[in-house]
N, C-alpha and C positions, 0 to 999 in steps of 0.2 A: 563480424570480427570479435574475439573473445578478449574481453578485457586483458586477460594474463599472458597474450600472442607476443605481446611487446616486452612487455619486461619479467617471462621466466625465460629461466635460460634451460631449463630441460623443456621447452616447448617444443612437440613436433605433430605430428597432422593428428586431429584424432582423443588425444593426450588424456583432453576432458575430461573421456569417460571414466577414467576409472581413478584419475588424479585426487589426492585428497585433498589440498588445499580447493582445488577449488567445487569439490563439494561441501567443502566447509563455507566457502564464500556461496555458495546458491544455497544451502541451510538459513545461512545469518540473513541473507536478502528473504528469504524465505515470512521468513519467522516478523522481521523489519514489517513485512508487505502486511502479517498477519495484522498485527500489532496497530497498524494506521488506518486498516477499514473496518478493525473494530472501534477505533476510534472515531471515524469520522463516522460509521454506523450511529455510535450512540448521541453527539452531537449531529449527526444529522435528527433524531427522533425529539432530541430536548428542541431545536430549532423548532420544530412539525407542530410541536406544543404550544409552544409560544405562540405562532402563528396563529392557529385554531383556536387560542384564549383570544386572543385582539380580535380575529373575525369573529366572534361570537359578543363579545362583548361593546362591539362598535362595525356593524354590519355596515355600515353606510362609508366606511374608507376604501372596501374590496379589495381587499387582500389578496385576491385572485383571479 
């Protein structure tokens, strides 16, 4: 179900393929997903680096 299906007065079957508001909605969501993806990749790498460092300095704790 499309999010605009219940709230858009101009909704009709298949209108999302040409709707400017829908294209804007999709584009904004795509930008937001890319930002989140970059954020998670950055922090995942930083956390991995910290874990690797801890594993090297204190191997007896068994971080993995």
